[in-house]
C-alpha positions, 0 to 999 in steps of 0.5 A: 181378584178374589170374588164370591161367585164363580168366574165364567170367563177371563182374558188378557188385553192385547197388550197384556196389561189388563185382565177382564173377568166375567162372573155368575153374579152378573158383573164383569170387571177389568183388573190391572194384570200386574197388581190385581187391582180393579181399574173400573167399577163393575160392568153390570148385567141383570144376570150371569155374564157368560163371556167377555173379550177385549177388542183387538185394539184393547180400547173396549170390552165385550160382555155376553149375558143371560139377560139376553144382551151383549154390551160394549164397554169403554176399557178405561172408564167402564162406561157403555159405548152404546145401547145393548145388542139384544137377543130374545134369549140368553147370549152364550158368547160374543166375539170380535172379528180380527180387525175389530169391525164386527161382532158375532153373538150366539144365543139360546134363541136359536140364532147367531147375529152379526153386528157393526162394532162401531155403531151396534147396528145389526147386520144381515139376517139371523144365522139360524139353528133349530136349537140353542146356539152355544158358540160362534167364531170368525175365520182368521180372514173374517170372511166366514163364521162357524156356529155350534148348536145343541141341534147336533150341528155346526154350520159355516156361514158367509160373513158378508151375507149371513147365508150358510155355506155347504151342508151342516157339520153333523155330530150324534150329540149337541155340539159344544164348540166350533173353531177355525184353524189358524190358517182358516182351512179347517174347523174343529168341533167338539160334542157331547157324543165324546168326539172331536172332529176336523172338517174342511172349512171350504167344503164342510167334508170331514178331513180325518176320522173322529177323535174318540175320547174317554169322556165328554169332550170339554174343549179342543184347540189347534196348535199355532201351526194347525197340525195338532189338536189338543183335547180335554175331556171329562175323564180328566185326560188332555190329549194331543192328536197329530193330524195325518198329513196328506202330502208327498215328498216324491217328485212329480212324474211329469208329462207335457199333457194330461196324465190319463192313467198311472199304474205300479209294476207288480213289485211296486218298484216302477210306475207306468204313466199314459198321457195325452202328450202321445207317450207312455213313460216308465218311472222309478217309484222311489226317486221319480227318475224316468227309466227309459225313453218314452213309448210313443204313439201318434195320438194320446195314450189312453191306457198303459199296463205292465206285464206281471214280470215287469219285462213288457208293457201294453199301451193303448192309444187314440190312434187305434193301436195297441203296442206290446213293448219290450222294456229292455229295448223299447221296441215292439214285441209283435206288430201293433194290434189295430182297431178302427178307432181309439182303444180304451180297454186293454188287459193281459190274460192269465199267464199273459198268453192273450191280450184283450183290447176294446175300442170305440168301434164297438169291437172286443178282440182277443190276441195271441201275445206271441204272434199278434194274431187274433185267437177268435172272431171279434165280439162286436157290440152295438156301440162304444165299449163302456167296460170290458174284462176277462175273468181271472181264469180267462175263460169268460168275458164281460162287457157293455156298450151303452145299451140297456144290458151287459153280456158274458161270453165264453172266450173259447167259443165266442158264445154268450153265457146265460141271459143278457144282464138287463137294466131299464136304462143305459149300463155304464159299467160291468165287472166280474167278481174276483172268483168269477161267480158273480157280476155287477153292473151299474146303470142310469136306471138308478141301480147297481145289480149283482148277477149269477155269472153262470146264468145271468139271473139276479143274485141279490136285490138291486142296490138302489140309488137316487140317481144314475149309477156310473160305476160299480166294482167288487172289492178284492175279497168279493164281500163288498161293492163300491158304486159312484154316482154323479152327485159327488158320492161313492157308496159301499155295499154289502154283497150278502145283504144288498145294503149300504155299509158306513157313510157315503164317501163325499167329494166336492166334485164328481168322483171319476175313479174308485178302487179298493186296496188289495186287502179290501180295507181301504178305498181310494177315490179320484175327483174332479174337485182336484183331490184324491182321498183314502177312506176306511171301507167299513166306516166310510170315514176318511183316513187322511186329509185330501191329496191335493192336485192342481187339476181334476184327478182322473186316476188313482190306484193302490200299490200291490202292497197297499202302502202307497197310491199313485194318482194322475191328473189333468195338471200333466203329472202323476204323484205317489203318496203314502197311504195312512194305516187303517185304524182298528174299528172300535168294538160296539161294546167298548163305549158301553164298557167305558160308561159302566166302569165310569158309573155313569152315562151322559145321554144328551142332557141327562145322566143315567147310571149303568147297572151291575147287570149291564157290567156282567153282561158286557163281561160275558160278551167280551169273554165269549168273543173270538176277536184278537184285536187290542181292545178285546185283549185289553178287556179280557185282561181287565175282567181276568183281574 
């Protein structure tokens, strides 16, 4: 099969007895796979042939060419079966669907097109990009198509309608290739931005962090079981990446109704769950075994907390009561704490001498945990309590109730501290920072606001959103705030700079809960799209595939050591999941150093060459850094040598 021109594509027939090759000389040829002898004359185009493929039944061959056409040839005779399929620009590739009934083509005219493989008839509207389309592939079930383009995006399309599905899959350089996983649930894309990325084929959301490579990515392919990706890049490296699984081997913690909350004990050994089945239950976090008789109310249980020592538990119910339980006996420690209506918020005070309760009756009450008596007159708000929290030292209380403000009070006197924290629309959440010096509120006026907790005055510029903000929460280190909006996103903000950090955290449904890990490095979100997800706080990138449930996920919380999360869903169960480790962020200088050492940089379509001055500047930057991460340690050693 020796030829004078470079081969651009080659492939076996389904039976393995033939090979088809495509060449820059404008021909494709069919060969006997055993002898290497040609089986027909050249399959001629007027310009270079870019791709070729046998049909699934092996009877015809498909070729795509720079002459703006795709041609279908009889594999026995080498004759064309019907007129060429025409584009208005060079055709980069063409592929049969798995059943052989359809053909998809990708062209430099900025379109991909769908064709009937039996007649050559064009089907549906063009699938358009704003740059060359360099790749087009069917999903295994032939229901979708994914295209890759020099406009820096890949797109998912409905094969029946030629309409896009979801948002484009975006890179920072043109996308060379996009392909479905064997099960059709994921898509791999590779780009000249030196990354390969994995996306959900159903939602278009990223599933894992980008895979950063040392050179321009040339190819990426899924393993047959879809759990690994092999990549090849211009640095000469081929790497196998194992995708972090999003699974749990722990048994479900099952109730007979929707689970509204689930929390770890302080030592992480047990979990307490609250359910609409009118019970709270205690579970072994390792085995999933129920450890005691259910703690019963006469209506759905809305919240449940362990005491710090794990000897007692606090539960709140729609029946208007809060119970403090002795977990060794399953009995009440004090008489039930009563509200006129459902109680949604409960909290132990410092040293667990007091208990906070807040209900739909607009009352916030503080109780003596030893006697069950109120320690101060109730704080009465004008409507249902939306949020209520004691400060870490127990001396202040913040709450909001559905009007346009939140308020901070002195818990010893019951008097307001400072001015109300005012918005221009309903305030949905309010929280004090871990050190108690600031507060954050979220409102329908499209802002979250950070306040001086002593004076009630703004402490930073508003965090501006495009719509209603439902939740705002501080990170444990107090450096960031995360907000939730009804547009299915959560956003991380720098408190010091009042600006977004990283990418928005996107779900396919409304986010119902968000929490930071104890070390502030990760975030867990729970969504109506029946998934929970773990994200890197700094970058906003996902750290694993979604944790899938069979109902809306209403609750998610990290374990005290941050190594696990517990989720609760409407399917009537709570689940415990292992949390993937946070990847170390790549220093900003690392890509520049890699390019300087390689002697060239690829900027989209042109090559530039770093200078020695750039290399020496990088050396100075690295050696001056006080960072102790592995990247910096490696670079210091490199420059020392």
